[in-house]
Phi, psi and omega in degrees: 000123183281176186293323180294321180293320176297319178297321180296315179295322179296318179295323178297317178295321179297317180297324180293331182271341186278154171276171181295323179294319179294320179295318179297318179295320180293320178298320180294319178297318179296319180297315180296320178296318180295321178298313179295320181294320179294325180292330182275340185282150173276171180297320180294322179294320178297315180295320179295319179293319177298320179292321177297316179295321179295315180295323178296317179295322177297315178297320180298315180294325180290328182279336184283143170279171180296323180293319179295319179296318179294320179296321180292320177296319179294321178297316179296321180295315180296320180297317180294320179296313180296321181295317178294325180293330181279340184280148170274171180297321180294320179295321178296317180295322178296317178297320178295322179294319177298317179297320180295316179295322179296317179294323178295318178296319179296318180295324181291330182278335186284144174273173180296324179294322179294319178298315179295322179295320179293319177299320180293320177297316179297320179296316179294322180297313180293327177295319177295319179297318179294324180292332181283339184279145177282171179296323179295318179294321179294320179295318178295325179293322180293327183272352185266138175247123184245144172248109183264136179058229189251158177285151177181162177238134185248138177241132177272192178287163184286334179255154182300155181287139177255122180291124183290332184281318182262339183076007181268148180271132180286164180289138179293149180210164180055228184289345178298333180296325178295328182283318188284318187244112174283341183275131183295320183294319179292326176297320178297318180295322178296317180294323178290332175293332177281316179237097186291342183278357182283147179280122182296329179294314178295323178297318178297319179297317180293319178299316179295319179298313182294318181292330182278318194240341183273117184293330180287321175298322178295322178296317180295321176297320177294320176302318180298318178296313180296322181295317178295323177294318181293320178294321179295330180277359175096010179284148177288135183294323184291343183262003183266126181230133177242164185237117175268120190234153173206107186248113179291338182287342178277126183301328183291341183283350175282342178247185178290122182295145175281172184299323181290336182279344182253013179295146182288150178243128180276131179243109186282322187262356178079012179269150179268132175278327182228153184295328186268002177284151182234123180276133177244123180266146182288323182241188192296109172233020183082181180276137177262127184269133175249111185288160184292345178278355179280139177293344180274356184299306185294311181294333177276327180281326183231069182294332180286331177280336180232068185295338179270005178072030179301128181289145179272195184282148167216164189290353178261002180295140180239166178289155180291147175060026178070020180291161180228151172225124183056043179060030182228131179266349183275139178269135180277163178297321180299318179293321178297315180293321178299322177294320179294320184286336182289123182278122178265146185295323183255021187278307186064039187293133174290335185302312185284353177258011186279354178064231182293330177295324175296320177296319177297318178298320180296315178297321179299318180293322177296318177296321177295320179296318177297320180294323177295322177297315179296322178295322179294317179297317180294328182270356182232037181298319181294319179296318181296315181293324179297318179296322181289320184284337186299318179296321179293319180296318178298320181293320181289326181277348180279119184293333182294341180260358181297135179082356182254354181266152180283147174287149181246125180245133177282123180283139180282130179264126180247166182286158177296137179087356179253148182238124177278131183240131177254134179206161179275165183293331182267007179286150176282125182302323180296319179292325179296318181291329180275351182292151179299135186284129177217150164265162180298323182292313180294324178295321179297317178296318181295319180293320180293329180275348183286145177259002180294140182301321183289347181257001183292333181295336182297332182289345180257003182260157171276164185301317185287349179271350183298312182298339181284332187244340183231149176261000000 
């Protein structure tokens, strides 16, 4: 076992013994040390360390068998699941922010040659992975739709991205078109330039509809006006932050907002006044994540299905007229989606006329509901375990059940490829080694299934009594 493998095993044992606070403090110390260490290294030292790490990983993958690789992947997956289950929402957001800042620092430190080398390594890795898969696996991969990690909707900056290498500005897309072009006809031409097969007449109708009635489109148009005014007044673009808001506590947000209600709000210090507000940066600050619990998720993700900007579900939604169900005033996501899916005679809902987009929305809602269930399970571990243990405690404390329960024996876990052998002190070692190999569990099953008279007594014994009477 080499030194790196010993260090890895030592770190695994350390993590198992640490509390969550100790692990968080250690991760922060390691992150700060890495930042300082990277700042002190020269370009040649960074490249040499990256090459050593790459060669080590290549050697590790070459030495592992398929079973070891699968076991390591499963171990990492279980660790990530347990780690996420132990984290609070604030800790998860803090960790995501640290990862985002770390990636930004890494991108800022890398040269153009390093970026190209990393892209080439990733391309070769994915090419090797594709070459290893059979035709059946490739066909199954093409037909499979996967949801990795958590659901979410991402918003970029309000202005187009500027390529650091060329200095050229990319073409505006999505909501950036509302910011860049105040003229409806030019916005239509830009969208048709992205998708040439679209009908310009229908695009003009949709642009007019969104600008007239969609409160989020109106907010983006207002952001564009304010942004042009701020740039004309000499303000730095990178320091301008706007706030996209949707407040369920305001009575007007249940109806179509008026023009005054969708006016943009300038945020000088970048702080959020309300939990459901979303900050939009004028220039490159990375992608902003909009979680599925936000009421703005559905109208921003599916503007054609919700042209009036109807707010979606959030965890603070309540039943109408103060009603309750099961002593609860809060409406669940499943109930909200069921109400949306139910076709009303006088509704004229655009949702059910959405075709494949409606199917995508339905699958999205199911994934959101599953995620909410998992989030509830992760946040109520103590309650779940208490309910499970309560029945066992009552049974153990009840005197009428004393002496009627089976004894519980902890099974010994042995390493792969090793066989545990039970023998008496007076047994001949040579005979023990030549004896047919059995585990205690398989021997117990065989004795219970046997019809031989001398083995009938095994059916009345407990598992831990088998080694005392049978070999």
